C-alpha positions in Angstrom: 94.8 109.4 65.1 91.7 108.5 63.1 91.9 110.1 59.6 88.2 109.3 58.9 86.4 112.1 57.4 83.7 113.4 59.3 80.4 114.9 58.1 78.7 117.9 59.7 75.8 116.1 61.4 78.7 113.7 63.3 80.9 116.4 63.9 77.8 118.5 65.8 76.9 115.4 67.6 80.4 114.4 68.5 81.1 118.1 69.9 77.4 118.1 71.8 77.9 114.4 73.1 81.3 115.4 74.2 80.0 118.2 77.0 77.2 116.0 78.0 79.5 113.3 79.0 81.2 116.2 81.3 78.1 117.2 83.2 76.8 119.7 80.6 72.5 120.2 79.9 72.0 120.2 75.9 69.5 122.9 74.9 67.9 122.8 71.5 68.7 125.8 69.2 66.6 129.0 70.1 64.4 130.6 67.5 66.2 132.5 64.7 64.1 135.4 65.9 65.0 136.9 69.1 62.3 136.7 71.9 62.2 139.9 74.0 65.7 141.4 72.9 64.7 144.6 70.6 68.6 144.6 70.6 69.0 142.1 67.8 66.8 141.8 64.6 68.0 138.0 64.1 70.0 135.9 66.2 73.9 136.6 64.9 75.4 134.3 68.1 75.5 131.3 70.0 75.4 133.4 72.8 72.7 136.2 72.0 69.6 133.7 73.1 71.6 133.4 76.5 71.7 137.1 77.4 69.3 136.9 79.8 71.0 133.9 82.0 74.1 136.3 81.8 72.5 139.1 83.0 70.8 137.3 86.4 67.6 138.0 84.7 66.6 134.4 84.3 67.9 131.1 86.1 69.2 128.8 83.8 68.1 126.0 83.7 71.9 124.4 84.4 74.5 125.9 85.4 76.3 124.4 82.7 75.1 123.7 79.0 76.1 123.4 75.7 74.2 124.4 72.3 74.1 124.4 68.5 72.6 127.9 67.7 71.3 128.4 64.3 72.7 132.0 63.9 72.3 134.7 60.6 74.8 137.2 59.6 74.2 140.0 57.3 77.3 142.1 58.2 78.8 141.4 54.7 75.6 140.2 52.8 76.9 142.1 49.5 79.4 139.7 49.2 77.0 136.4 49.2 77.5 134.9 45.8 80.8 136.8 44.6 82.8 134.2 47.0 82.9 130.8 48.5 83.7 131.9 51.6 80.6 134.3 52.6 77.4 133.4 53.9 74.7 134.1 56.1 73.5 131.1 57.4 75.5 128.9 60.0 75.7 127.1 63.2 77.5 127.6 65.9 78.4 125.3 68.5 78.6 126.4 72.2 79.3 125.9 75.9 78.7 127.5 78.6 79.0 127.3 82.3 
């Protein structure tokens, strides 16, 4: 077992490379501003940009994809700065097939 601490960039790359090795296509992060989705003000999850694929509106570029999606959530924005665990921006790692 490796006890080496990993940085954020290293962990992200390990995750994406693992799924690429299993036949997933790596997609870049989509814009934080949703395209053609009036139900969201901002992208708040890794699957949000994938909704057209899930709904059958658009053919996905591959049937197995992996992403590191930039996300913003504001549901508890009043707690930002009050606690060490609240934030608005994060990157969500995902694999979809």
